[in-house]
Residue, then its C-alpha position, 0 to 999 in steps of 0.5 A: x500500500x505504501x508503494x501505491x500511495x507513493x506512485x499516486x503522489x508521483x502521478x499528480x498532475x499527469x495525464x489521467x490515462x497514466x493511472x492505468x499503471x496502478x492496476x495490480x494488488x496491494x497489501x495493507x495491514x488488515x486488508x488487500x486492495x485489488x485495483x482491477x480496472x482503471x478508467x482512462x477518462x474521469x467522465x466515463x464509467x468509474x474504475x473497479x476495485x476490490x477490498x479483501x479482509x481475511x477471516x482472521x480479522x473477522x468474527x464471522x463464523x463459517x456456520x453463518x454461511x454454510x447453506x446457499x440461502x444463508x450465504x445469499x442472506x449474508x452477502x445481502x446483509x454486508x452489502x447493506x452494511x457497507x452502504x450504511x458506512x459509506x453514508x457515514x464516512x466523510x469523503x473530502x475527495x472531489x474533482x472533475x466528473x465522477x471524482x471521489x465517488x465510492x459505490x457498491x451495488x446496494x440491495x433493495x428489499x428482496x434478498x437476491x444472490x448478488x456479486x457486490x460482496x463475496x464471502x467464503x472460508x478465506x474472508x470477505x471481499x467488497x467489490x466497488x466502483x470508484x471515481x479516481x480524482x482528476x482536475x479536467x483530465x489531469x490526475x489529482x494524485x494526493x486526493x487519489x492516495x486519500x481515496x484508495x489509501x484511507x477512504x475506501x479501506x476505512x469504509x470496508x474495515x468499519x463495516x466488518x468492525x461495527x456491524x450489528x451482530x444481533x441483526x446478522x443473527x436475526x437475518x440468518x434466522x429469518x432466511x432459515x425460517x423462509x426456507x422452511x416455509x418454502x419447503x412447507x408450501x410444497x409439502x402442503x400443496x400450497x402456492x403461497x403463504x401470507x403471514x398474519x400481521x404482514x404489512x403489504x402496502x408500500x410507502x409509495x409508487x416509487x418506494x418499495x419500503x413498507x408503508x408506516x403510520x397508525x393507519x396502516x392495516x396489517x394482514x389477518x387471514x380468514x379463519x378457513x384459510x389459516x395454517x400454522x407452520x413451526x419454524x427452525x427459530x422455534x416460532x410458530x407462524x400463522x397465516x393464510x395458505x393459498x391452496x393450489x387450484x383457482x383462487x379469486x381475489x375480489x372486492x371493490x376498488x381501493x380495498x387492497x386486491x391488487x396490493x395482495x396480489x403484488x405481495x404474492x408476486x414478489x413472494x417468489x423472492x425472500x425479503x429482508x428484515x422489517x420489510x413487512x413481507x418477510x413471511x409472504x412466501x410464494x411458489x418460486x415458479x409463479x409468473x405474473x401475466x398481463x397484456x402487452x400491446x405492441x410487444x414482439x412475439x416469435x413462434x409461439x403456439x397460442x392456439x389454446x387461446x386464439x384460433x382461426x384468425x382472418x386471412x388464415x393466419x396460423x396460431x400454432x406458430x404465431x409471430x408478430x412485431x406488434x401483438x395485440x392485448x389478447x395475443x400478447x397475453x396468450x403468448x405470455x401464458x404459453x411462454x411462462x408454461x414453456x419455462x415450467x411455471x406452475x402458477x399464474x398471477x393475473x390482475x384484470x386491471x392489466x389484462x385484455x378484457x376480450x381475453x378474459x371473458x365474453x359474456x352471454x350477450x356478446x356471445x349471442x351477437x358475435x357468434x363463435x365462428x366470428x370470434x377467434x379468442x377462446x377466453x381465459x375463463x374457459x381455459x383456467x379450469x383445464x389448465x389446473x385439472x389437466x396440467x396442474x397449473x394454478x391461477x390467482x386472479x384479481x377480479x372486480x367485474x365478472x362474477x362468471x368466474x365464480x363457476x370455475x373458482x375453487x377459492x374466493x377471497x374478498x378484500x374488504x377495507x384491506x382485510x381478506x374475507x372468505x366468500x367461497x360458499x356465498x359466491x358459489x351459492x350466488x352462482x347456483x341461484x343466478x345462472x350465467x347466460x354465457x356458454x363455455x367455448x372451446x374444446x376441453x383438450x388444449x395442447x400446451x407443449x412447446x419447445x422453441x429454438x434460440x435464434x442465435x444467428x438472428x440475434x447476432x445480427x443485432x450486435x454492433x462492432x463492439x458486440x456490447x449487450x448492456x442493461x440500461x436500468x431495470x427495464x431495458x437491455x441494449x443490443x447494438x442499436x436495438x432495445x429489449x423493453x421489459x417494462x411489463x415483466x413485473x417480477x424483475x426487481x433489480x437493475x443488477x438482474x437486468x445487467x446479468x440477463x444482458x450478459x446471459x444473452x451475449x453468452x448464449x449468442x456466442x455459444x454456437x455449440x450450445x443447446x438449440x431449445x430455449x429452455x435447455x439453453x437457459x438451463x445450461x446457463x444456470x448449471x454453469x452459474x451453479x458451478x462457477x458462480x454469477x461471476x462467470x457471467x462477466x465478459x471481463x477476466x481481469x475485473x470484478x463483476x460487482x453489479x450482477x444479481x441473479x434473476x429467475x429463469x422465467x425473467x431470462x426467458x422473458x427477455x429472450x422472448x422480447x427481442x425484436x429480430x430483423x427477420x422471423 
């Protein structure tokens, strides 16, 4: 470290590109600093460093990260702790562009495997981005020495010295409990569990933190749906078990229907302490389905829902650069099932009305011979009875679904009430005027190929594939738009998906089928870690988080190809 500081001071006033010479490894008393990559321009993306602290200087025990779930929780915890220390640390280093910046990829509310922190038997490593200081394009050598010699190492060493030990213990205990609830879902044939006293509403439309205040209503399960689960922590937790089958969430506007569904859809991930949804746990294959006017669809068999299009256009191998609400929603379902989703989550507010239902009057006026759509109401029962695919559906406007539902929960001023028997009685007394449409048999098997050659034509000269925020991936001059992929929750997941797409295109000898291709990517990650996604051998990939296979497939499915 002394040699590094001397070198930086000698570089004072020289061209910024001269900083490239400091790339390397530097040993301090308590840590080792790795300068992986130095940016040649103070206005461009920051430089990348790692700070490693060996286990002999830590009081972390290997039993705290001896399962994958515990390891993910520990990495999440220490990434947050580093962020807290970063805020507390006074940083006098400034200059042009990104000068003085210290950044770690801070987690959100969901506990997801990420690369910002690495923990193993050897120690803990923080992966950081830093803005080495400059004035114009001249090096501020003394300030650079302060940043790398004191500020960044001080944040790292303070993190491991001052973290809340009890909080870490609680985080590990929580992840053990969450793992047990997930195990119990499978054992008890449940698709979701929502604990009593959970806080489901969020602070605002732009904040995923829990709503607080005296008026916040916590969740309480209807008695008929209550289940109890004994947890490894010694607690017994009680809450609502959502059984497999067809479940309706009904109620008036602004009574909490969509809030409950949104909590369930995010329950595919574990949540951190004090999120309010720590014990909202969902089948991890559950997929939120919605309509997406204008999305591209490529070679999807939507014939289970849509047939006999005008001009003889086939729907067994349907493609469109500008899909309608109904065709896009049908494609979203089939694509999710292709990736083995076992649960569909649907809100009528974000669905195509004509895809969800045709009432009796419309059936009389527009005969089936003139209507290519078989509505979801006539497929939802078959999806479960013949294919084992459950559905949770938010409804406020169509009581015809009472006929096909197994469970009906009404949200009344943010509290769930079991209305199954009452709704079924109404359905018996008030017969529907509509007629079921479509045959009872539906073909859902689909195995599509990855169009590597067509995707590769989108690459520019640099062959860059980058995540641009949460909802966009840039391939050459083309964008993959992911605005409606609801369970993509972290921009670091999007960056990881971008690299997965690039790896797939380059793997010309890989599997041809989409699911097999994605399975291979995850097999490699399981073997070599998320780091293996990085396109760069000599710099850390500190800003990746692991997406689900379903979201990776969703990105592939939304690539707009030049030829189809």
